[in-house]
C-alpha positions as CSV (number, residue, x, y, z in Angstrom):
1,M,-17.8,-208.9,-118.2
2,G,-19.0,-210.6,-115.1
3,E,-21.8,-212.3,-117.0
4,Q,-19.4,-213.6,-119.6
5,V,-17.1,-215.0,-117.0
6,W,-20.0,-216.7,-115.3
7,S,-21.2,-218.1,-118.7
8,W,-17.9,-219.9,-119.2
9,R,-18.6,-222.1,-116.2
10,L,-14.9,-222.7,-115.6
11,H,-15.4,-224.7,-112.4
12,R,-17.5,-227.3,-114.3
13,R,-15.0,-228.0,-117.0
14,T,-13.0,-230.6,-115.1
15,T,-12.3,-232.6,-118.3
16,L,-10.1,-229.8,-119.6
17,T,-6.5,-229.3,-118.6
18,E,-4.9,-226.0,-117.4
19,Q,-3.5,-225.4,-120.9
20,D,-7.0,-225.8,-122.4
21,L,-8.5,-223.3,-120.0
22,A,-5.7,-220.8,-120.6
23,R,-6.1,-221.2,-124.3
24,A,-9.8,-220.6,-124.1
25,I,-9.8,-217.5,-121.9
26,N,-6.5,-215.8,-122.4
27,P,-7.4,-214.1,-125.8
28,I,-10.6,-212.7,-124.3
29,V,-9.0,-211.5,-121.0
30,S,-6.0,-210.0,-122.8
31,G,-8.4,-208.1,-125.0
32,W,-10.1,-206.7,-122.0
33,M,-6.8,-205.8,-120.5
34,N,-5.8,-203.9,-123.6
35,Y,-9.0,-202.1,-124.1
36,Y,-10.4,-201.4,-120.7
37,G,-7.0,-201.3,-119.0
38,R,-6.1,-198.1,-120.7
39,F,-9.0,-196.1,-119.3
40,Y,-10.4,-197.9,-116.2
41,R,-8.0,-200.5,-115.0
42,S,-9.6,-200.8,-111.5
43,E,-12.9,-202.0,-113.0
44,L,-11.1,-205.1,-114.2
45,Y,-10.0,-206.3,-110.8
46,P,-13.4,-207.8,-109.7
47,P,-13.9,-209.9,-112.9
48,F,-10.3,-211.1,-112.7
49,R,-10.8,-212.1,-109.0
50,R,-13.9,-213.9,-110.0
51,I,-12.0,-215.8,-112.7
52,N,-9.4,-216.8,-110.0
53,V,-12.2,-218.0,-107.7
54,Y,-13.6,-220.2,-110.5
55,L,-10.1,-221.5,-111.2
56,V,-9.7,-222.5,-107.6
57,W,-13.1,-224.2,-107.7
58,W,-12.0,-226.0,-110.8
59,M,-8.8,-227.2,-109.1
60,R,-10.8,-228.4,-106.1
61,K,-13.2,-230.4,-108.3
62,K,-10.6,-231.8,-110.7
63,Y,-8.0,-232.9,-108.1
64,R,-9.4,-234.8,-105.2
65,R,-6.5,-234.1,-102.9
66,L,-7.2,-230.4,-103.2
67,R,-10.7,-230.5,-101.9
68,I,-9.5,-229.2,-98.6
69,F,-9.3,-225.4,-98.9
70,Q,-5.9,-225.0,-97.3
71,K,-4.3,-227.5,-99.6
72,A,-6.0,-225.8,-102.6
73,H,-4.7,-222.4,-101.4
74,T,-1.1,-223.8,-101.1
75,A,-1.3,-225.3,-104.5
76,W,-2.6,-222.0,-105.9
77,R,0.2,-220.0,-104.5
78,R,2.8,-222.6,-105.8
79,T,1.3,-222.5,-109.3
80,V,1.2,-218.7,-109.5
81,R,4.8,-218.5,-108.2
82,R,6.0,-221.1,-110.8
83,H,4.0,-219.8,-113.8
84,P,3.2,-216.1,-113.2
85,R,2.1,-215.5,-116.8
86,F,0.2,-218.7,-117.4
87,F,-3.1,-216.9,-117.4
88,A,-3.1,-213.4,-118.8
89,H,-4.8,-211.7,-115.9
90,W,-2.3,-213.0,-113.3
91,Q,-0.1,-210.1,-114.3
92,W,-2.6,-207.8,-112.5
93,V,-4.5,-210.0,-110.0
94,P,-2.6,-213.2,-109.0
95,E,-4.5,-213.8,-105.7
96,F,-8.0,-215.0,-105.2
């Protein structure tokens, strides 16, 4: 799973919108949640945190005003609070 998350190169897809990213990864992530989540849910937390880290990198590269870490962290918390189910894995791991 970690290699597949790495191969997506989310942090480099700055031409895509949030909706495009969610549309691309949500089917795969929800499949992992359904399959692996039944038997070994704790093994999904590290790849989901890695996805969140890549999404923060993506935010910092796409939006110039978020290049400062503290501003990006504030924007992340605000986004997760407003749209808690935007990305499928945010149900289990909303922090980065």
